[in-house]
C-alpha positions as a Python dict, from the first residue, in 0.01 Angstrom:
ca = {
    (1, 'M'): (0, 0, 0),
    (2, 'G'): (-41, 253, 282),
    (3, 'V'): (128, 46, 555),
    (4, 'P'): (454, -19, 363),
    (5, 'L'): (474, 353, 281),
    (6, 'V'): (430, 447, 646),
    (7, 'V'): (699, 195, 749),
    (8, 'F'): (930, 332, 476),
    (9, 'L'): (879, 689, 598),
    (10, 'L'): (931, 592, 963),
    (11, 'I'): (1257, 418, 879),
    (12, 'G'): (1369, 722, 678),
    (13, 'S'): (1275, 955, 963),
    (14, 'Y'): (1434, 771, 1254),
    (15, 'V'): (1667, 488, 1151),
    (16, 'A'): (1841, 516, 813),
    (17, 'Q'): (1804, 763, 531),
    (18, 'P'): (1934, 754, 174),
    (19, 'F'): (2117, 1066, 61),
    (20, 'V'): (2232, 1169, -287),
    (21, 'I'): (2576, 1331, -310),
    (22, 'P'): (2511, 1669, -477),
    (23, 'S'): (2861, 1808, -531),
    (24, 'R'): (3229, 1727, -583),
    (25, 'S'): (3336, 1841, -236),
    (26, 'M'): (3386, 1486, -104),
    (27, 'Q'): (3566, 1336, -405),
    (28, 'T'): (3709, 1082, -439),
    (29, 'T'): (3550, 924, -133),
    (30, 'L'): (3206, 1020, -266),
    (31, 'E'): (3125, 1111, -624),
    (32, 'V'): (2841, 1327, -757),
    (33, 'G'): (2528, 1113, -781),
    (34, 'D'): (2641, 846, -534),
    (35, 'R'): (2358, 724, -311),
    (36, 'V'): (2476, 673, 45),
    (37, 'L'): (2291, 528, 341),
    (38, 'V'): (2296, 758, 643),
    (39, 'N'): (2276, 595, 986),
    (40, 'K'): (2050, 824, 1191),
    (41, 'L'): (2098, 620, 1510),
    (42, 'A'): (2480, 640, 1505),
    (43, 'Y'): (2496, 920, 1761),
    (44, 'R'): (2194, 840, 1969),
    (45, 'F'): (2195, 633, 2286),
    (46, 'G'): (2542, 752, 2386),
    (47, 'G'): (2717, 742, 2049),
    (48, 'E'): (2963, 1026, 1990),
    (49, 'V'): (3069, 1200, 1673),
    (50, 'R'): (3432, 1111, 1610),
    (51, 'R'): (3710, 1269, 1407),
    (52, 'G'): (3714, 1117, 1061),
    (53, 'D'): (3340, 1044, 1049),
    (54, 'V'): (3160, 1147, 731),
    (55, 'V'): (2836, 1314, 840),
    (56, 'V'): (2527, 1463, 682),
    (57, 'F'): (2403, 1773, 863),
    (58, 'D'): (2146, 2049, 835),
    (59, 'G'): (2334, 2367, 745),
    (60, 'T'): (2037, 2604, 775),
    (61, 'G'): (2161, 2935, 910),
    (62, 'I'): (2521, 2812, 908),
    (63, 'F'): (2611, 2698, 557),
    (64, 'S'): (2286, 2828, 406),
    (65, 'G'): (2072, 3122, 505),
    (66, 'E'): (1714, 3009, 462),
    (67, 'G'): (1502, 2787, 681),
    (68, 'D'): (1326, 2473, 565),
    (69, 'P'): (998, 2576, 397),
    (70, 'V'): (833, 2238, 466),
    (71, 'G'): (773, 2027, 775),
    (72, 'P'): (958, 1709, 875),
    (73, 'P'): (722, 1458, 701),
    (74, 'M'): (746, 1632, 364),
    (75, 'R'): (1119, 1684, 414),
    (76, 'T'): (1160, 1308, 460),
    (77, 'V'): (951, 1235, 151),
    (78, 'R'): (1160, 1481, -51),
    (79, 'T'): (1487, 1328, 69),
    (80, 'L'): (1372, 974, -4),
    (81, 'A'): (1251, 1078, -349),
    (82, 'S'): (1590, 1231, -424),
    (83, 'S'): (1761, 906, -328),
    (84, 'V'): (1589, 718, -609),
    (85, 'G'): (1642, 993, -862),
    (86, 'I'): (1293, 1145, -874),
    (87, 'G'): (1360, 1458, -673),
    (88, 'R'): (1624, 1688, -534),
    (89, 'A'): (1784, 1660, -190),
    (90, 'P'): (1713, 1945, 53),
    (91, 'A'): (1943, 2229, -50),
    (92, 'H'): (2056, 2291, 307),
    (93, 'D'): (2174, 1934, 378),
    (94, 'Y'): (2551, 1892, 350),
    (95, 'V'): (2794, 1603, 367),
    (96, 'K'): (3144, 1667, 507),
    (97, 'R'): (3413, 1496, 709),
    (98, 'V'): (3455, 1575, 1078),
    (99, 'I'): (3807, 1702, 1138),
    (100, 'G'): (3772, 1843, 1488),
    (101, 'V'): (3528, 1792, 1775),
    (102, 'G'): (3452, 2007, 2078),
    (103, 'G'): (3766, 2114, 2263),
    (104, 'D'): (4003, 2037, 1976),
    (105, 'R'): (4253, 2289, 1847),
    (106, 'V'): (4259, 2262, 1467),
    (107, 'R'): (4538, 2440, 1283),
    (108, 'C'): (4669, 2474, 930),
    (109, 'C'): (4933, 2381, 877),
    (110, 'D'): (5260, 2229, 995),
    (111, 'E'): (5592, 2253, 808),
    (112, 'R'): (5492, 1957, 589),
    (113, 'G'): (5157, 2110, 497),
    (114, 'R'): (4949, 1883, 720),
    (115, 'L'): (4660, 1985, 944),
    (116, 'E'): (4733, 1967, 1316),
    (117, 'I'): (4486, 1845, 1577),
    (118, 'N'): (4590, 1937, 1931),
    (119, 'D'): (4946, 1997, 1805),
    (120, 'A'): (4971, 1652, 1643),
    (121, 'P'): (4984, 1611, 1262),
    (122, 'L'): (4677, 1461, 1097),
    (123, 'E'): (4734, 1196, 831),
    (124, 'E'): (4455, 1215, 572),
    (125, 'P'): (4442, 914, 338),
    (126, 'W'): (4106, 1043, 212),
    (127, 'L'): (4248, 1370, 75),
    (128, 'H'): (4174, 1421, -296),
    (129, 'P'): (4482, 1348, -510),
    (130, 'G'): (4674, 1665, -587),
    (131, 'N'): (4512, 1866, -308),
    (132, 'T'): (4690, 2019, -12),
    (133, 'A'): (4535, 1997, 332),
    (134, 'S'): (4424, 2360, 295),
    (135, 'E'): (4518, 2672, 102),
    (136, 'V'): (4361, 2875, 384),
    (137, 'E'): (4556, 2913, 706),
    (138, 'F'): (4358, 2895, 1029),
    (139, 'D'): (4397, 2823, 1397),
    (140, 'I'): (4076, 2757, 1589),
    (141, 'R'): (3962, 2601, 1912),
    (142, 'V'): (3639, 2414, 1842),
    (143, 'P'): (3371, 2508, 2097),
    (144, 'E'): (3218, 2227, 2302),
    (145, 'G'): (2916, 2074, 2132),
    (146, 'R'): (3032, 2183, 1787),
    (147, 'L'): (3228, 2032, 1496),
    (148, 'W'): (3490, 2152, 1247),
    (149, 'V'): (3407, 1995, 910),
    (150, 'M'): (3586, 1988, 575),
    (151, 'G'): (3538, 1826, 236),
    (152, 'D'): (3788, 1568, 114),
    (153, 'H'): (3826, 1763, -213),
    (154, 'R'): (3970, 2068, -40),
    (155, 'S'): (4009, 2281, -353),
    (156, 'D'): (3640, 2231, -441),
    (157, 'S'): (3470, 2241, -102),
    (158, 'V'): (3281, 2510, 84),
    (159, 'D'): (3329, 2411, 447),
    (160, 'S'): (3422, 2542, 791),
    (161, 'R'): (3719, 2733, 651),
    (162, 'D'): (3489, 2957, 447),
    (163, 'L'): (3278, 3054, 748),
    (164, 'L'): (3549, 3160, 992),
    (165, 'G'): (3407, 3512, 1024),
    (166, 'R'): (3054, 3399, 1105),
    (167, 'P'): (2908, 3327, 1451),
    (168, 'G'): (3041, 2993, 1567),
    (169, 'G'): (3361, 3043, 1366),
    (170, 'G'): (3255, 2805, 1090),
    (171, 'T'): (3171, 2521, 1326),
    (172, 'V'): (2853, 2312, 1312),
    (173, 'P'): (2642, 2232, 1620),
    (174, 'E'): (2638, 1859, 1692),
    (175, 'D'): (2260, 1865, 1720),
    (176, 'R'): (2241, 1958, 1351),
    (177, 'V'): (2396, 1625, 1250),
    (178, 'I'): (2137, 1406, 1075),
    (179, 'G'): (2355, 1096, 1079),
    (180, 'R'): (2675, 923, 972),
    (181, 'A'): (2728, 815, 611),
    (182, 'E'): (2789, 441, 627),
    (183, 'V'): (2786, 285, 281),
    (184, 'I'): (2756, 371, -87),
    (185, 'V'): (2452, 176, -209),
    (186, 'W'): (2435, 306, -567),
    (187, 'P'): (2571, 276, -829),
    (188, 'L'): (2642, -90, -769),
    (189, 'D'): (2995, -73, -906),
    (190, 'R'): (3081, 176, -630),
    (191, 'H'): (2920, -19, -347),
    (192, 'A'): (3155, 20, -50),
    (193, 'S'): (3176, 138, 308),
    (194, 'V'): (3238, 508, 350),
    (195, 'R'): (3591, 545, 479),
    (196, 'G'): (3640, 703, 817),
    (197, 'T'): (3891, 686, 1096),
    (198, 'G'): (3796, 756, 1453),
    (199, 'G'): (4040, 914, 1688),
}
Protein backbone atom coordinates (compact mmCIF):
# COMPACT_ATOMS: atom_id res chain seq x y z
CA MET A 1 0.00 0.00 0.00
CA GLY A 2 2.86 2.35 0.88
CA VAL A 3 4.82 1.96 -2.38
CA PRO A 4 1.89 2.83 -4.71
CA LEU A 5 1.15 5.90 -2.58
CA VAL A 6 4.77 7.05 -2.80
CA VAL A 7 4.77 6.53 -6.59
CA PHE A 8 1.47 8.44 -6.84
CA LEU A 9 2.88 11.36 -4.83
CA LEU A 10 6.12 11.41 -6.84
CA ILE A 11 4.19 11.54 -10.10
CA GLY A 12 2.00 14.34 -8.71
CA SER A 13 5.07 16.26 -7.52
CA TYR A 14 7.23 16.03 -10.64
CA VAL A 15 5.39 14.73 -13.72
CA ALA A 16 1.64 15.33 -13.93
CA GLN A 17 -0.83 16.73 -11.45
CA PRO A 18 -4.63 16.77 -11.47
CA PHE A 19 -6.22 20.15 -10.84
CA VAL A 20 -9.85 21.05 -10.14
CA ILE A 21 -11.18 24.18 -11.87
CA PRO A 22 -12.44 26.38 -9.01
CA SER A 23 -14.08 29.30 -10.82
CA ARG A 24 -15.83 30.48 -13.99
CA SER A 25 -12.88 32.56 -15.21
CA MET A 26 -11.91 30.07 -17.95
CA GLN A 27 -15.38 29.29 -19.30
CA THR A 28 -16.26 27.86 -21.72
CA THR A 29 -12.89 26.21 -22.24
CA LEU A 30 -12.96 24.98 -18.64
CA GLU A 31 -16.03 24.72 -16.45
CA VAL A 32 -16.27 24.82 -12.65
CA GLY A 33 -15.51 21.34 -11.31
CA ASP A 34 -13.64 20.11 -14.39
CA ARG A 35 -10.63 17.97 -13.51
CA VAL A 36 -7.68 18.73 -15.76
CA LEU A 37 -4.32 17.03 -15.99
CA VAL A 38 -1.43 19.47 -15.65
CA ASN A 39 1.82 18.56 -17.39
CA LYS A 40 4.58 19.61 -14.98
CA LEU A 41 7.36 18.69 -17.41
CA ALA A 42 6.04 20.86 -20.27
CA TYR A 43 8.48 23.70 -19.61
CA ARG A 44 11.43 21.77 -18.30
CA PHE A 45 14.35 20.57 -20.38
CA GLY A 46 14.17 23.55 -22.73
CA GLY A 47 10.40 23.84 -23.16
CA GLU A 48 9.11 27.41 -23.34
CA VAL A 49 5.81 28.91 -22.27
CA ARG A 50 3.98 29.98 -25.42
CA ARG A 51 1.18 32.43 -26.12
CA GLY A 52 -2.14 30.62 -25.97
CA ASP A 53 -1.02 28.02 -23.42
CA VAL A 54 -3.38 27.42 -20.50
CA VAL A 55 -1.22 27.28 -17.38
CA VAL A 56 -1.63 26.64 -13.68
CA PHE A 57 0.57 28.86 -11.53
CA ASP A 58 1.25 29.77 -7.93
CA GLY A 59 -0.14 33.26 -7.38
CA THR A 60 1.21 33.72 -3.85
CA GLY A 61 2.16 37.35 -3.38
CA ILE A 62 0.89 38.22 -6.87
CA PHE A 63 -2.75 37.17 -7.17
CA SER A 64 -3.04 36.29 -3.46
CA GLY A 65 -1.31 37.78 -0.47
CA GLU A 66 -0.55 34.88 1.83
CA GLY A 67 2.17 32.27 1.62
CA ASP A 68 1.57 28.54 1.61
CA PRO A 69 1.13 27.39 5.23
CA VAL A 70 2.23 23.82 4.45
CA GLY A 71 5.28 22.24 2.86
CA PRO A 72 5.51 20.73 -0.64
CA PRO A 73 4.59 17.11 0.33
CA MET A 74 1.39 18.14 2.10
CA ARG A 75 0.62 20.61 -0.68
CA THR A 76 0.82 17.77 -3.20
CA VAL A 77 -1.42 15.56 -1.06
CA ARG A 78 -3.95 18.38 -0.75
CA THR A 79 -3.96 19.03 -4.49
CA LEU A 80 -4.36 15.35 -5.34
CA ALA A 81 -7.17 15.02 -2.80
CA SER A 82 -8.97 17.96 -4.39
CA SER A 83 -8.73 16.30 -7.79
CA VAL A 84 -10.86 13.37 -6.66
CA GLY A 85 -13.34 15.54 -4.82
CA ILE A 86 -12.24 14.95 -1.22
CA GLY A 87 -10.49 18.24 -0.60
CA ARG A 88 -9.99 21.77 -1.82
CA ALA A 89 -7.30 22.94 -4.22
CA PRO A 90 -4.69 25.34 -2.82
CA ALA A 91 -6.35 28.76 -2.75
CA HIS A 92 -3.35 30.44 -4.34
CA ASP A 93 -3.18 28.20 -7.43
CA TYR A 94 -4.72 29.80 -10.53
CA VAL A 95 -5.46 28.70 -14.07
CA LYS A 96 -5.29 31.30 -16.86
CA ARG A 97 -4.34 31.62 -20.50
CA VAL A 98 -0.98 33.10 -21.48
CA ILE A 99 -1.56 36.12 -23.70
CA GLY A 100 1.90 37.68 -23.68
CA VAL A 101 5.40 36.43 -22.90
CA GLY A 102 8.57 38.31 -22.01
CA GLY A 103 9.29 41.17 -24.42
CA ASP A 104 5.77 41.30 -25.85
CA ARG A 105 3.79 44.51 -26.04
CA VAL A 106 0.18 43.71 -25.12
CA ARG A 107 -2.44 46.36 -25.77
CA CYS A 108 -6.19 46.76 -25.57
CA CYS A 109 -7.60 47.29 -27.98
CA ASP A 110 -7.63 47.94 -31.72
CA GLU A 111 -10.49 49.59 -33.64
CA ARG A 112 -12.31 46.23 -33.83
CA GLY A 113 -12.00 45.59 -30.11
CA ARG A 114 -9.27 42.97 -30.39
CA LEU A 115 -6.16 42.66 -28.23
CA GLU A 116 -2.91 43.49 -29.99
CA ILE A 117 0.34 41.60 -29.51
CA ASN A 118 3.35 43.49 -30.86
CA ASP A 119 0.99 45.67 -32.94
CA ALA A 120 -0.72 42.65 -34.56
CA PRO A 121 -4.36 41.76 -33.76
CA LEU A 122 -4.93 38.62 -31.71
CA GLU A 123 -7.70 36.28 -32.83
CA GLU A 124 -9.19 34.55 -29.78
CA PRO A 125 -11.44 31.59 -30.65
CA TRP A 126 -11.47 30.69 -26.94
CA LEU A 127 -13.14 33.94 -25.84
CA HIS A 128 -16.37 33.37 -23.89
CA PRO A 129 -19.44 34.04 -26.08
CA GLY A 130 -20.72 37.57 -25.60
CA ASN A 131 -17.49 38.85 -24.05
CA THR A 132 -15.26 41.55 -25.47
CA ALA A 133 -11.51 41.10 -25.39
CA SER A 134 -11.38 43.48 -22.41
CA GLU A 135 -13.42 46.27 -20.87
CA VAL A 136 -10.19 47.59 -19.35
CA GLU A 137 -7.79 49.46 -21.61
CA PHE A 138 -4.10 48.79 -21.11
CA ASP A 139 -0.78 49.00 -22.90
CA ILE A 140 2.08 47.07 -21.32
CA ARG A 141 5.46 45.69 -22.24
CA VAL A 142 5.84 42.31 -20.54
CA PRO A 143 9.16 42.10 -18.68
CA GLU A 144 11.53 39.28 -19.63
CA GLY A 145 10.89 36.14 -17.62
CA ARG A 146 7.28 37.09 -16.91
CA LEU A 147 3.84 36.40 -18.42
CA TRP A 148 0.66 38.38 -19.07
CA VAL A 149 -2.28 36.08 -18.29
CA MET A 150 -6.04 36.42 -18.74
CA GLY A 151 -9.11 34.27 -18.26
CA ASP A 152 -11.18 33.23 -21.28
CA HIS A 153 -14.33 34.53 -19.54
CA ARG A 154 -13.10 38.11 -19.49
CA SER A 155 -16.11 39.58 -17.70
CA ASP A 156 -15.73 37.08 -14.84
CA SER A 157 -11.96 36.81 -14.45
CA VAL A 158 -9.49 38.36 -12.04
CA ASP A 159 -6.27 38.38 -14.03
CA SER A 160 -3.30 40.53 -15.05
CA ARG A 161 -5.57 43.46 -15.90
CA ASP A 162 -6.65 43.78 -12.27
CA LEU A 163 -3.08 43.97 -10.98
CA LEU A 164 -1.66 46.68 -13.22
CA GLY A 165 -0.78 48.92 -10.27
CA ARG A 166 1.13 46.25 -8.37
CA PRO A 167 4.86 45.44 -8.65
CA GLY A 168 5.41 43.54 -11.87
CA GLY A 169 2.46 45.32 -13.50
CA GLY A 170 0.15 42.32 -13.17
CA THR A 171 2.58 39.90 -14.78
CA VAL A 172 3.45 36.46 -13.40
CA PRO A 173 7.04 35.18 -13.10
CA GLU A 174 7.62 32.16 -15.34
CA ASP A 175 9.15 30.27 -12.43
CA ARG A 176 5.76 30.34 -10.69
CA VAL A 177 4.20 28.22 -13.43
CA ILE A 178 3.36 24.74 -12.11
CA GLY A 179 2.58 23.31 -15.53
CA ARG A 180 0.46 23.38 -18.66
CA ALA A 181 -3.16 22.17 -18.61
CA GLU A 182 -3.32 19.40 -21.19
CA VAL A 183 -6.61 17.53 -21.02
CA ILE A 184 -9.95 17.48 -19.22
CA VAL A 185 -10.13 14.05 -17.57
CA TRP A 186 -13.41 14.47 -15.66
CA PRO A 187 -16.34 14.51 -16.12
CA LEU A 188 -16.12 11.92 -18.86
CA ASP A 189 -18.59 13.70 -21.13
CA ARG A 190 -16.21 16.69 -21.23
CA HIS A 191 -13.06 14.67 -21.89
CA ALA A 192 -11.04 16.72 -24.38
CA SER A 193 -7.70 18.40 -24.95
CA VAL A 194 -7.41 21.88 -23.52
CA ARG A 195 -7.37 24.26 -26.45
CA GLY A 196 -4.30 26.38 -26.96
CA THR A 197 -2.52 28.02 -29.83
CA GLY A 198 1.18 28.68 -29.76
CA GLY A 199 2.61 31.67 -31.48
